[in-house]
TIDORO-185837 format. One record per residue (C-alpha): residue number from 1; residue in one letter; x negated, y negated, z negated. Coordinates in steps of 0.001 Angstrom, whole numbers, plus 524288, in hexadecimal, padded with zeros to 5 digits. Last residue first. Example, Ala and Ser with C-alpha at 12.3 -4.5 7.8 and 13.67 -1.06 7.14 Angstrom:
<minus>
 num residuo     X     Y     Z
   2       S 7CA9A 80424 7E41C
   1       A 7CFF4 81194 7E188
</minus>
This chain:
<minus>
 num residuo     X     Y     Z
 316       F D1991 645D4 C37DB
 315       L D21D8 651FF C39CE
 314       F D1811 65BBA C346C
 313       S D1552 6535B C2875
 312       C D23FB 651C6 C2674
 311       F D25B5 66084 C252D
 310       C D1A8A 6618A C1B82
 309       I D2034 65690 C1336
 308       F D2DC2 65CD6 C13BE
 307       F D2865 66A23 C0FB5
 306       V D215F 663FD C0415
 305       C D2DEF 65CF4 C002D
 304       V D3606 66946 C023D
 303       F D2CEF 670C6 BF90A
 302       S D2D63 66605 BEEB8
 301       V D3C42 66588 BEF21
 300       I D3D79 6745B BEE50
 299       V D341C 675BE BE2ED
 298       N D3A99 66AB1 BDB49
 297       L D481F 6704F BDE30
 296       T D4415 67D53 BD869
 295       C D3F7D 67684 BCC05
 294       A D4C4D 66EE6 BCB22
 293       K D5444 67B44 BCD0E
 292       L D4C3A 6825A BC295
 291       I D4E6F 67746 BB8CF
 290       D D5D0C 67745 BBBBC
 289       S D5D8B 68612 BB9D0
 288       K D5715 684A7 BAC7B
 287       T D62E7 67CBD BA882
 286       I D6647 66E59 BA67C
 285       V D729B 66C66 B9E4E
 284       R D7BBF 6624D BA413
 283       D D7BDA 65378 BA2FD
 282       N D829D 6518A BB01F
 281       K D8209 642D1 BB191
 280       G D7687 64086 BBAD6
 279       I D69D1 63949 BB90D
 278       F D6A4D 63281 BABE1
 277       P D6333 625A4 BAA5B
 276       K D5637 62631 BA353
 275       V D5544 620D8 B9593
 274       V D4746 620B1 B908B
 273       V D4662 6221C B81F2
 272       K D38EF 61F10 B7C71
 271       G D2F28 627D7 B7575
 270       H D264E 62A29 B812B
 269       Y D3209 62D7C B89C3
 268       F D3ED3 631A1 B8338
 267       N D4A43 63515 B8BEB
 266       P D5778 62F27 B8F66
 265       G D5F9C 6340C B9AE5
 264       G D5B8B 63A33 BA78E
 263       F D6088 6467A BAE74
 262       R D6E38 64C03 BB02B
 261       C D7228 65829 BB7B1
 260       N D77C3 65BC5 BC4E3
 259       L D6BF7 66427 BC8CA
 258       I D6A5D 65D89 BD61A
 257       G D6EA0 65079 BD07A
 256       A D64F0 650FD BC558
 255       L D5A6A 65555 BCEDD
 254       A D5CB7 649D7 BD829
 253       S D5DB6 64027 BCCE2
 252       E D50A7 644A9 BC7A7
 251       P D4A99 643C0 BD530
 250       Y D4F81 635A5 BD656
 249       G D4E49 630EF BC855
 248       A D3F85 632BF BC7EC
 247       N D3D64 6278A BD190
 246       P D4048 61A12 BCC28
 245       S D3EAA 61F5A BBE41
 244       T D48BB 61ACD BB462
 243       H D52A9 622A3 BBC3B
 242       R D5E58 61BA3 BC207
 241       H D595D 61BFA BCFF9
 240       G D5B4D 62A94 BD18F
 239       Y D689D 62B0D BCB20
 238       K D7320 628C6 BD577
 237       F D6B41 62AB5 BE1F9
 236       V D63D7 636A0 BDD3C
 235       F D7011 63BE4 BD626
 234       Y D77E6 63BA6 BE2CD
 233       L D6D17 64305 BE9C6
 232       G D6CF5 64D41 BDF1A
 231       R D7BC9 64E36 BDFCF
 230       F D7AB8 65065 BEE55
 229       S D718B 65BC9 BEBA3
 228       L D6CFF 6624F BF81A
 227       T D628A 668CF BEFCC
 226       L D5781 665F5 BF94D
 225       L D5CB2 6586F BFC5D
 224       V D5EED 654B8 BEE0A
 223       M D510B 65828 BEA10
 222       F D4A86 6530A BF66B
 221       F D510B 645B2 BF4E0
 220       A D4D76 6450A BE65F
 219       T D3F58 647F7 BE9A3
 218       L D3F47 63DF9 BF497
 217       R D447B 633E7 BEB0B
 216       A D39AA 63681 BE160
 215       P D2F72 63708 BEC4D
 214       I D3355 62980 BF198
 213       F D322F 621B0 BE4FC
 212       N D2753 629BE BDEE8
 211       L D1C28 6212F BE3C1
 210       V D2327 614C4 BDFA0
 209       D D2622 619BF BD1E3
 208       D D1829 61EA5 BD069
 207       V D12ED 61151 BD42E
 206       R D1C15 60ACF BCA6A
 205       A D179D 613BE BBF55
 204       A D0942 6111C BC266
 203       F D0C21 60267 BC264
 202       M D126D 602CF BB4F6
 201       G D0808 60B63 BAEBD
 200       F CFFD3 600E6 BA829
 199       N D0B47 5F852 BA477
 198       R D14F1 6020C B9EBC
 197       Y D0A94 60C1E B9AB6
 196       Q D0867 60AC5 B8C31
 195       E D1505 603B2 B88DF
 194       N D1DCF 60D67 B8F99
 193       K D22AA 60CE3 B9D87
 192       Y D1ADE 61892 BA21D
 191       G D133F 619D8 BAEC3
 190       I D063C 61D1F BA83C
 189       M D04DF 62BF6 BA8E3
 188       S D0FF7 630B2 BB19D
 187       D D0EFA 624A3 BBA2D
 186       L D0063 62662 BBC2D
 185       T D0271 634B0 BBF7B
 184       N D0CAA 63111 BC9B8
 183       A D03B7 626F1 BCFBA
 182       M CF864 630B1 BD007
 181       K D0112 63B0E BD629
 180       Y D0594 63148 BE062
 179       V CF7A1 62DD6 BE3DF
 178       F CF5B2 63C8F BE42A
 177       M CFFA9 63EDF BEEC5
 176       F CFAC9 63313 BF634
 175       P CED0B 638EE BF6D4
 174       I CF28C 6469A BFA21
 173       G CF959 6423B C0673
 172       G CFF56 63515 C0908
 171       I D0D96 6363D C0D45
 170       A D103A 644A4 C0AB8
 169       F D076C 64556 BFEC1
 168       Y D0EFC 639C0 BF947
 167       F D1BEC 640EC BFAE6
 166       L D1648 64DB3 BF5A9
 165       P D1185 646B4 BE961
 164       A D1F11 64076 BE7F2
 163       I D267D 64D2E BEA1A
 162       V D1EE3 65543 BE02C
 161       G D1B4E 64F65 BD319
 160       D D22E0 642AC BD2DF
 159       S D2F14 64726 BDA23
 158       L D3032 654DB BD4B2
 157       N D2BEE 64E3B BC831
 156       E D38BB 646F2 BC6E9
 155       S D412C 652D1 BC9EB
 154       L D3A1D 65CA4 BC152
 153       T D38AF 652D2 BB63B
 152       E D4734 64F9E BB626
 151       L D4A75 65E1C BB64D
 150       I D4151 66118 BAAE2
 149       A D4680 6556C BA34F
 148       I D5458 65A92 BA527
 147       R D4FA8 66794 B9FBD
 146       V D4A2D 66118 B93AC
 145       Q D567C 6591A B922E
 144       N D5E9D 66594 B9221
 143       K D5660 66BA1 B875E
 142       S D5774 65F17 B7F88
 141       L D4CBE 6550C B7F72
 140       M D47B4 64FAC B7290
 139       S D3922 652A6 B7382
 138       T D3833 6505C B8236
 137       D D3315 64268 B8220
 136       R D3293 63E68 B9060
 135       G D2674 63ECF B98E5
 134       V D2947 64BFF B9F25
 133       I D20DB 657C7 BA2FE
 132       H D1A08 65C4F B9696
 131       S D2562 657DA B8DDE
 130       L D2DDF 66220 B9482
 129       Q D25E7 66CF8 B8E59
 128       K D27E1 66727 B80CC
 127       R D3684 66558 B82CD
 126       G D37E3 67346 B87AF
 125       A D3072 67885 B7C0F
 124       Q D3921 67102 B72B3
 123       L D4560 6758A B79C2
 122       G D42B2 6840E B7928
 121       A D3806 68DB2 B7C38
 120       L D3DF5 69608 B8704
 119       Q D47B9 68D34 B8DA7
 118       L D4188 67FDC B8B78
 117       Q D3414 6855D B8DCD
 116       R D3883 68ACD B9AEB
 115       N D3F30 67DF6 B9E59
 114       V D32B7 67675 B9BCC
 113       Q D2ACA 680A8 BA340
 112       L D33EB 67F95 BAEF3
 111       A D31AF 670FE BAFA4
 110       E D22E5 6728F BAE2F
 109       S D2267 67CAE BB8FD
 108       I D2AB7 67446 BC201
 107       L D21D0 6687C BC02A
 106       S D1582 670BC BC14B
 105       K D1A3B 676A6 BCE14
 104       N D1E39 66950 BD365
 103       A D1207 661A0 BD0A7
 102       L D0BDD 65D92 BDD70
 101       G CFFEA 654F3 BDFB5
 100       Y CF62D 65F0B BDAAD
  99       F CFB23 668E7 BE4AD
  98       V CF9A1 65EC1 BEF41
  97       F CEBDB 65C87 BEA28
  96       L CE89A 66B1C BEA72
  95       T CEDB2 66C97 BF84A
  94       A CE563 660FD BFCB0
  93       F CD962 666CF BF65C
  92       P CDBE4 67476 BFBCE
  91       Y CDDE3 66EEF C0992
  90       Y CD305 664D9 C098B
  89       I CC7C1 66D99 C0531
  88       Y CC89E 677C6 C1012
  87       T CCCD6 66CBF C1918
  86       F CC053 66516 C1771
  85       P CC27F 658E8 C1FA4
  84       L CCCA6 653BD C15CF
  83       I CC37C 65508 C0A0B
  82       L CBECF 646D0 C0974
  81       K CCBA0 6410B C0DEE
  80       F CD228 64913 C0357
  79       L CC983 643B7 BF89F
  78       G CCA3D 635C5 BFD74
  77       W CD90C 635DF BFDC7
  76       I CD9AF 63BB5 BF01C
  75       I CCFE2 631E5 BEA8F
  74       V CD57B 625FC BF18C
  73       W CE38D 62927 BEE4B
  72       T CE0E5 62BE3 BE001
  71       A CD878 61FBC BDEBA
  70       S CE374 6174C BE43C
  69       L CED8B 61CDD BDACD
  68       L CE41F 61BC4 BCF53
  67       F CE045 60DD7 BD29A
  66       M CEE4C 60942 BD4E9
  65       T CF2E2 60EEE BC801
  64       V CE753 609F3 BC030
  63       F CE882 5FC4A BC60D
  62       I CF71E 5FB8C BC3D5
  61       G CF58A 6001D BB5D0
  60       K CEAF2 5F623 BB34B
  59       R CF3BD 5EB80 BB89A
  58       T CFEDF 5EFE1 BAFAB
  57       K CF5E2 5F0FB BA3F1
  56       N CF12A 5E305 BA57C
  55       R CEC66 5E1DC B974B
  54       G CE6B6 5EBBD B8E05
  53       K CE8BE 5FA19 B8FCD
  52       N CECAB 603CF B9A4A
  51       Y CDF97 6033C BA167
  50       T CD6B6 60DA8 B9B7E
  49       K CE0AC 616DE B9550
  48       E CE912 61649 BA179
  47       C CDD9E 61816 BAA8E
  46       Y CD8D9 6240D BA31B
  45       Y CE668 62A34 BA2CC
  44       I CE81E 6277F BB14B
  43       V CDB37 62E59 BB451
  42       K CDEC7 63A16 BABAC
  41       G CEC2E 63B3E BB1E6
  40       F CE6E4 63A6E BBFBB
  39       I CDD3E 6454A BBC4B
  38       R CE8AF 64D66 BB764
  37       I CEF89 64A95 BC439
  36       P CE36C 64FDB BCB34
  35       H CE5FB 65D81 BC5CC
  34       P CDC43 667D2 BC10F
  33       V CE38F 674E5 BBFF5
  32       W CE45A 67A1C BB205
  31       R CF18E 67389 BAF9D
  30       P CF7D1 67B4E BBAA2
  29       D CFF9B 67235 BC3AC
  28       G D08B5 679DB BCC64
  27       I D0366 68717 BD060
  26       I D0C04 68C2E BDB59
  25       L D149B 680B3 BDF1D
  24       D D090F 67767 BDE3F
  23       L D012D 68024 BE72D
  22       I D0C7C 680AA BF0D5
  21       Y D0CD9 671C2 BF161
  20       G CFE31 670E4 BF305
  19       C CFE7D 67AEB BFDFA
  18       I D09A4 673F2 C052A
  17       L D03F5 6664B C03BF
  16       P CF5F4 66AC3 C0644
  15       Y CFA3D 67151 C12E4
  14       I D02F3 66641 C1799
  13       F CF9A6 65AB1 C180B
  12       Y CEC9F 65F8D C1D05
  11       S CF322 66A51 C2505
  10       D CFD94 66298 C2C03
   9       F CF740 6553B C2C91
   8       K CEA67 6587B C32AF
   7       S CE7F1 64B36 C38D0
   6       S CF18F 64478 C2FCD
   5       L CEB12 648C4 C2324
   4       M CE088 63E88 C22E5
   3       A CEA2D 633E7 C269D
   2       V CF327 637E6 C1B8D
   1       M CE7C1 637D6 C1231
</minus>
């Protein structure tokens, strides 16, 4: 795909990126719009039900992961090679796929909706709304813990849902972007360490860890750079590597440092307590203002990342 774009790099690369990014900012991810990630989910669900049984679950998981990642690249690459000569088809298609690859508007909308429910309808409503976007058990969370979960989700998913897709678009175009999206969807569906998925999803989880290694750290770097937060930078180096995830701790640490608050601690996942190390020491009350600051930072970081990619494309 990179080779295909190189001859007309500016328009074939930059226009879909900018237009797709703007489209995501405007409409997000309406549930009525057909979305390839939902197709990914259905395919993964079928493969899991078909192969996650009997013996050799680890080998089966490796095969399924490699097959789905390879098939994603081949199909997307083949599709865009086919339509590349037809610019009137290529541009809207490429824009649509960049839009599909990003998830910042929906992330921010969901975060604000949780906080809105928490304020207007009470704690129970806030817990229920939060359960739609996090994997932890929300039934026993306090009001402050709900808001902490919102901030953690905003920072972690800024990396997973925005910066990482942009990073892989920058180095390999739309095919690489969607290979990443497939890997991330695999991890979100089968990358758990429980009895059902431990063996079958182990390889998928490792692939997602590897693919997110650079984007997670880039996200944290952009966050502290754009806020000029020395405390955020200090938190990244002090707490980033302590997280149970090899990547999520970096953007979470950056945001905790920027807001001077505390993340982490024990939570229930699938009926079991998972103790995550604390990030920060200032166990203060999280306010609506903190949520709005985090949402604003997400928009700024994503915009600067798109601008940086466009700038680099002109230089190189």
